[in-house]
N, C-alpha and C positions, 0 to 999 in steps of 0.2 A: 457128537453121539448122541444128543438126544435129536438134531434134526436129520440124521442118518434114520435115526427109528421113526421120526414122521413121514416120512418120504417111504419107509417102505411100506407104513401102514397105509398111504394113499394109495398106492400101488396095488395091495393089496384088495384095498375097498374097489380101487376102479375093475381090478380084472376078476371080483366077484360080479360085476356086472357086464362084462364082456359080450355077453351075446346083447345086450340091449344096445351098447353100443356099436355094436356091429351092424345092427338092426338100422342106424343112426346113420351109419358110413354112407352110405348112397344118399340120403339127401344131402349131408356137408360135401358131397363130393359135387352134386348137381351144382349148389349155390356156388361153390368157388371156380368151377368151369363156366357157370353159366348166367350169374350174377357179381362175380367178384372183379374175374380177369377182366371182362370187358369194359371196366371201368377204369382202364389203362387207355383205351381209347378217347377218353375224354379228352386229352390232352391237344388231339385236335382242335377243341374250339380256341386255341390258342396260337393255331398256324393257321396257312392258308395250304391246309392240305391238298395236295398231289399226288391221282392213285398211282400215276407212275413212279413218283418218288418215294413213296412209302411213307409213316408218320416220321422216321427219324431223319429223314433228308429233307424232308418240306420245312420250307422257311416260315419262321418266326412271324406272325401277324404284325403290325406296326401302328397303334399302339396295340399294346398285347389283348386288349379290350375292345377291337375293333369291329367282330363279327356282335358282341353284345349290344354295341354302339347302332349296327347297321340294322339289329332286330326291335334297338327301341326306336330309334329314328322314324322307323317305317311309319307308314300315315295308316297301318292294320294296326298296329302294336296295342295301344287301347279297346278298339273295338274288340280282336281277339280275345284279349284280356276280360273285359268284360262278359262275352257269349262262354268262353271256358268258364267261370266262375257261375253266371247265373245258371246253367245245365248242368253242372256238377252240383250247385245247391241244393235244385230243383230234386234232382234226381236220388241227393242226400235224405231231404227231409220227405218224398213222397215217396222213397222208395223203404225206407227203414219203418215207418209207422204200420204201414198194412202187414209188415211181414210181421212186427209184434203181435199185433189185432188176429193174423191169422193161428200162430201158434198158441195165442190165449185162449180160441175157439176149439182150434182142435183139442187142446189140451182138456177141455171140457164137456169132450164128447164119450159118450160110455158106450156106442157101437161100435166097435172095432172095425168092422168091415167099412160101413161107411167112412172112418177117416182114414184107414189107409187108402180108402179111394181115393178120397178126396187128397191125401198127401201126395199121390202118384200123381193124377193130374194135374196138379197146380207145379211139380216141381221139375217133371218133364221137360218144360220148354226151356228151361236152364238147358237143358244140352241140344239146342236146333241151333244153329248159325244164324248168323245176321242175317244171311242171304234170303232164306229160307222164311223168315220171321218178315223181312220185307217184302217177299212176295204174299204173306198171309195178307200183309197193310195193303199192298197196293190192291188184294182182290176185293178188300174191302170198303178202300176206302177212293180207290182213281176216281178221278172226274169221271171220264169218260164213259168207266161199264163198271164203277166198284158198286157192289153191292148197299151201302148206305147210300148211296149217291141215285142208284136205280131206286131204292122207297122213297126220296126225297123229290125225284122228277115224276112218280107213281102220284107222291099228294098232291103235285102241282106246283112246287117248288122248285128252285133254282138250283142246278150242282152247286154243292163246295171243293176247292181244289184246297184239299186237305196237306196234299204232300206238295204243294206248291206254292202254299200262302204264307208269309212270313208271321201271319197271326196266329195259325195255327201248327206249324211246324215242330215250336218248342213241347206243346202241349202233345202232340204226338211220339216227341222221340221220350217223356220221360213216361209216357203212359205204356209206349212197349216196349220199357227200360225193366219197367214198375212190373207187369205180365212175365215177363221173361223170367226173371229173379224172383218173385215173391213166395215163391215154393220154397225156392234153396237155402233162402233167408230164414225163413219160418223155421227150417227143419234145425239149424245154429239154436232158433229160442226156443224151439221143443225140447231140447236137448236142454238147454240149461232150468226148462220149469219141472221137467221129469228128476233135476237133482237138488230139490226143493225139499228139505226135511218136509213128509209127511203130516209129523206132530206139529207142525206154525198150522196147517189148515183145522187140525183134531181141536185145537186149543182156541182158535177164531172161531171153530161153530160151537164150540161150548161158552164161548161168550155171547153167543146169538149173532153172530156173522152171518148174512148171505151169501151167497155165490160173487153176488156184483164187490162188497164192501171185501171180500177172502181175495178177490183178483188184484183190488186195488192196495190193500194195506201188506198183502203175503204176496201174489204173483212177481209184480212187477216189482218191488222192492229186492226179489231172491232174483231177478235177472237183470238188476242194473249194471252188475259189475260187466253183463257181455255186452251191453249195449253200449255202454261208457268205451268198451274193448274197440269195437267194432266202428265204432265214432270216429276214435283214434285212428285208428288203420283207413279209412276212408278218407278222413283230412290228410291225410299221406299223398294221394291220388285226389287231389282237388282240379288239378290241372291238367289230367286226360281228359276226364268228360264223356270220354269212348269212343275214342277214333272209330273204332271198328264198325259199329253201329253209322254213326255221323257220316264215312266217307259211304257206305253201302247207301244209304237214303237219303242224302243231299242232293240240291241241284243248286244249280248256276240262280235262281229265283231267287232262294231261302238264304245266299250266302250272310246276306246281311244281320243274320239271326242266329243262325249256323256254321258257321266259319272257325275254327279253332285253332287252338294254338296248332295242336298236331297235325290239322288238315292244311293248316299255312305251310308248315314248315316241309309237310311233304310233297305240295305243289312247288315252289321255290326254293327247296334245299334240297330233296331227291330228287326230284324230275330232273332238276337243269346240272345236278352233282355237285351242288353248294356243300360238300359234306362240311365241312367247318361250321356252317351257319347253324348247319340240321343239329352238329352237336354243342355248339353253344346254347342253343332253344333245350336241349334236354335237358344241361347240366343245369341253365336258370329253373328248369321245371323242378327239379330234384332238389336244389338247397331250398327254394320255395317250402314243398313237401315238407323236407327236411324239420325247417322252421316252423311251419303248422304244429308236425307230431309230437316235437316237444315244445312247443308251448300248450296244446290240447292236453298233455299229459300234464302236465306242472298245476294245471287248473283241476286235472280229475284227481289230481294227490292231496288238494285243499279237501275235498269231499271222502279218501278216504280209497278212492277207487283206479290207480294210478297203474298204468301197464307195467312197471318198471320205478 
């Protein structure tokens, strides 16, 4: 009887929020169809998949880890892992800090027109495709007729091969990624800053704190939970490194420093129709990303800022 009463009460509670659940439904359906149901396809990582036979009739790999071993035994494994980690970490470090600083500076601006103008200008690149951004980069950095190299040659120097140089290419990748997403990232931090209790700033002002002191002791601690949340989420994607950007911008001359796991899989797995190898590497990335998220969250929980 008591259990029936509890279930009835729970049902009434859910029914009272039926509009909100209805709004949530499209998102749940999206993730169920496009995120969770494709996970069934991970089974081909353990099979010698043949597109004509299908998933069920394709023979199992012998041994079951054969495709994982193929990837590990490849002479490219450690260079690919190194490039992927380095590019991801560079993007993580140099991508988060500028967004935080821009959001902090915008929060201190009192002229609303100027604030909105800067926000618009900085977040518009987020909506540009990497093809357009590569075109912009080529217009500035091309060795033959790029604007910067025209200035360099005009001053009597030699042209710099920015886009084909192993010394410059990673910097170009990171800089273009920061430029593309700095405004979008700043919006997230700016929203977190606006949610900080204004009385904390008033109390700091009464204690004689200046603007820099208030930023350091009120603003930054106030958005710490958002910083940690985004950091944990980005750690889960640390083996992605930005396939779209790299595939569009890289070339044979910079494979040594720019070839990542995803680009190698695209060339050796998908172009050669080796879907089992591609699935095995994708599963490997997912497991590593999951482990990093769990580890980062446990560390964050010790500071009282865990996601769950």
